C-alpha positions in Angstrom: 0.0 0.0 0.0 1.3 3.5 -0.9 1.2 6.2 1.7 1.6 9.9 1.0 3.5 9.5 -2.3 3.9 13.0 -3.9 6.1 12.8 -6.9 6.5 14.9 -10.0 8.5 13.7 -13.0 9.4 15.7 -16.2 10.6 15.1 -19.7 13.5 12.6 -19.7 13.9 9.1 -18.3 13.1 8.8 -14.6 14.0 5.5 -12.8 11.8 3.8 -10.2 13.6 1.5 -7.7 12.4 -0.4 -4.7 12.6 -3.8 -3.1 9.9 -6.4 -3.6 6.7 -5.3 -1.8 7.7 -1.6 -1.8 4.7 -0.6 -3.8 6.1 -0.3 -7.3 3.5 -2.4 -8.9 0.7 -0.5 -7.1 2.2 2.8 -8.3 2.4 1.6 -11.9 -1.2 0.3 -11.8 -2.4 3.6 -10.5 -0.5 5.5 -13.3 -1.9 3.3 -16.1 -5.4 3.2 -14.7 -5.5 -0.5 -13.6 -6.3 0.7 -10.1 -7.9 3.8 -8.6 -6.4 5.8 -5.8 -8.2 6.0 -2.5 -7.3 9.7 -2.5 -5.3 12.0 -4.7 -4.7 11.3 -8.4 -2.4 11.6 -11.4 -2.0 14.8 -13.3 -0.4 15.7 -16.6 1.0 19.2 -16.8 -1.7 20.4 -14.4 -4.5 18.5 -16.0 -6.2 15.3 -14.8 -6.4 14.0 -18.4 -3.5 12.6 -20.4 -2.5 9.6 -22.4 -0.2 6.8 -21.3 1.8 4.1 -23.1 2.5 1.1 -21.0 4.9 -1.8 -21.6 4.3 -4.4 -18.9 7.0 -6.8 -17.9 5.2 -9.7 -19.7 3.1 -9.2 -22.8 1.8 -11.3 -25.6 2.2 -10.8 -29.3 0.5 -12.6 -32.3 3.3 -14.5 -34.0 1.6 -14.6 -37.4 1.0 -10.8 -37.6 3.3 -8.5 -39.5 5.3 -6.1 -37.3 3.7 -3.0 -38.8 0.2 -4.4 -38.4 0.8 -5.2 -34.7 1.7 -1.5 -34.1 -1.1 -0.2 -36.3 -3.6 -2.3 -34.3 -2.2 -0.9 -31.0 -2.6 2.6 -32.4 -6.3 1.9 -33.3 -7.1 0.4 -29.9 -5.7 3.5 -28.3 -7.9 5.9 -30.3 -5.9 6.8 -33.4 -8.2 7.2 -36.4 -8.2 4.2 -38.7 -6.8 6.2 -41.6 -3.9 7.4 -39.6 -2.9 4.0 -38.0 -0.4 3.0 -40.7 1.5 6.3 -40.5 1.5 6.1 -36.7 2.9 2.6 -36.8 5.7 3.5 -39.1 6.6 6.5 -37.0 6.7 4.4 -33.9 8.7 1.7 -35.6 11.3 4.2 -36.7 11.5 5.5 -33.1 12.5 2.0 -31.9 14.7 1.2 -35.0 12.5 -1.5 -36.3 11.2 0.2 -39.5 13.4 -2.1 -41.6 11.4 -5.1 -40.2 7.9 -3.6 -40.8 6.9 -6.5 -43.1 8.4 -9.3 -41.0 6.3 -11.7 -39.0 6.4 -11.2 -35.3 7.5 -14.9 -34.8 10.8 -14.2 -36.5 11.9 -11.5 -34.1 14.6 -11.9 -31.5 13.9 -11.3 -27.8 15.3 -7.8 -28.0 13.4 -7.0 -31.1 10.1 -8.1 -29.5 10.8 -5.8 -26.6 11.3 -2.9 -29.0 8.1 -3.9 -30.8 6.3 -3.7 -27.4 7.7 -0.2 -27.0 6.6 0.8 -30.5 3.1 -0.4 -29.8 3.0 1.7 -26.6 4.2 4.8 -28.5 1.9 4.5 -31.5 -0.8 6.8 -30.1 1.7 9.5 -29.1 1.3 9.3 -25.3 2.1 12.0 -22.8 3.8 9.4 -20.6 5.6 6.1 -21.4 5.7 3.6 -18.6 8.2 0.7 -18.9 8.1 -2.2 -16.4 11.4 -4.1 -16.3 12.0 -3.8 -20.0 15.5 -5.2 -20.1 14.9 -8.3 -18.0 15.9 -11.5 -19.8 17.8 -9.8 -22.6 21.4 -10.6 -23.4 24.0 -7.7 -23.0 23.9 -6.7 -26.7 20.1 -6.6 -26.7 20.0 -4.6 -23.4 22.4 -2.0 -24.8 20.3 -1.6 -28.0 17.1 -1.2 -26.0 18.7 1.3 -23.7 19.8 3.4 -26.7 16.2 3.4 -27.9 14.8 4.4 -24.5 17.4 7.1 -24.2 16.4 8.5 -27.6 12.7 8.5 -26.6 13.5 10.3 -23.4 15.0 13.2 -25.2 11.5 14.5 -26.1 9.1 12.5 -23.9 8.5 11.7 -20.2 9.5 8.1 -19.5 9.1 6.2 -16.2 11.3 3.2 -16.0 10.7 0.6 -13.3 13.6 -1.7 -12.9 15.7 -3.9 -10.5 18.8 -3.4 -12.6 21.1 -0.7 -11.3 22.8 -0.6 -14.7 19.5 0.6 -16.3 19.4 3.5 -13.8 23.1 4.4 -14.3 22.9 4.4 -18.1 19.5 5.9 -18.7 18.0 8.0 -15.9 18.4 11.7 -15.2 16.5 11.2 -11.9 15.6 8.3 -9.7 12.9 7.6 -7.2 13.1 4.9 -4.5 10.0 3.4 -3.0 10.3 1.6 0.3 7.6 0.5 2.7 5.0 2.2 0.5 6.7 5.6 0.8 8.9 7.7 -1.6 12.2 7.3 0.3 14.3 9.3 -2.2 13.8 11.5 -5.2 16.9 12.9 -6.9 19.8 12.2 -9.1 22.1 9.1 -9.1 24.9 11.2 -7.8 22.8 12.5 -4.9 21.8 9.0 -3.9 25.4 7.9 -4.1 26.4 10.7 -1.7 24.2 9.1 1.0 26.4 6.0 1.4 29.3 5.6 3.8 32.3 5.2 1.5 34.1 2.8 3.8 33.6 -1.0 3.1 32.4 -1.7 6.7 28.8 -2.0 5.6 29.5 -5.5 4.3 27.5 -4.8 1.1 29.4 -5.7 -2.1 28.6 -3.4 -4.9 29.0 0.0 -6.5 28.6 3.2 -4.3 25.2 3.6 -5.9 24.1 0.1 -5.0 25.3 0.5 -1.4 23.5 3.8 -1.1 20.3 2.3 -2.3 20.7 -0.7 0.1 21.5 1.6 3.0 18.5 3.9 2.3 16.0 1.0 2.1 17.5 -0.7 5.2 17.3 2.6 7.2 13.7 3.2 6.3 12.8 -0.4 7.3 14.6 0.1 10.6 12.8 3.3 11.3 9.5 1.5 10.9 10.4 -1.2 13.5 
């Protein structure tokens, strides 16, 4: 359960970290409309209305469909006029660097290409906010790097919220990061600001980068404060 989360994100890629049970899934569900808040709400540039593109951690695709038809269908489902769906699909595919595979069948795509296709489908209706839930999980290093390049490009002109357990995603992609713990927003700032919170001596016993140790220490402290 979330408690008193007041968080504003802007254009660029913002990371969302938190241990299991911290409330990340609940927050994402509220953002994309799968759950309704008991109080408060989500606002887009001062308005309660806005469009969202969402790529869940697990999603299904029809193997026999063409790549371009998959994205055009997503555009139509999300309100794009039928006559504009093809153009919307090609724009989205270009954004994720899959336009050269527009006529390929989905079943022929690699894992990384399928993830980029999911992002294209979420972009097809030109959303105000793009929400990505663990997009790089299960990809090999080359596929992760390619997807990160795509996400970074998208974040230059859009607001992207990236929920992940991979510190590398945060380090390579995110201008800001929020940390949820015990249902509360424990931290909101830059990677460098989070790193400054950690004791630089190795006495903590936590093996990892300064950023990882800072994240661990912050979550552990908040849990101790609740005891």
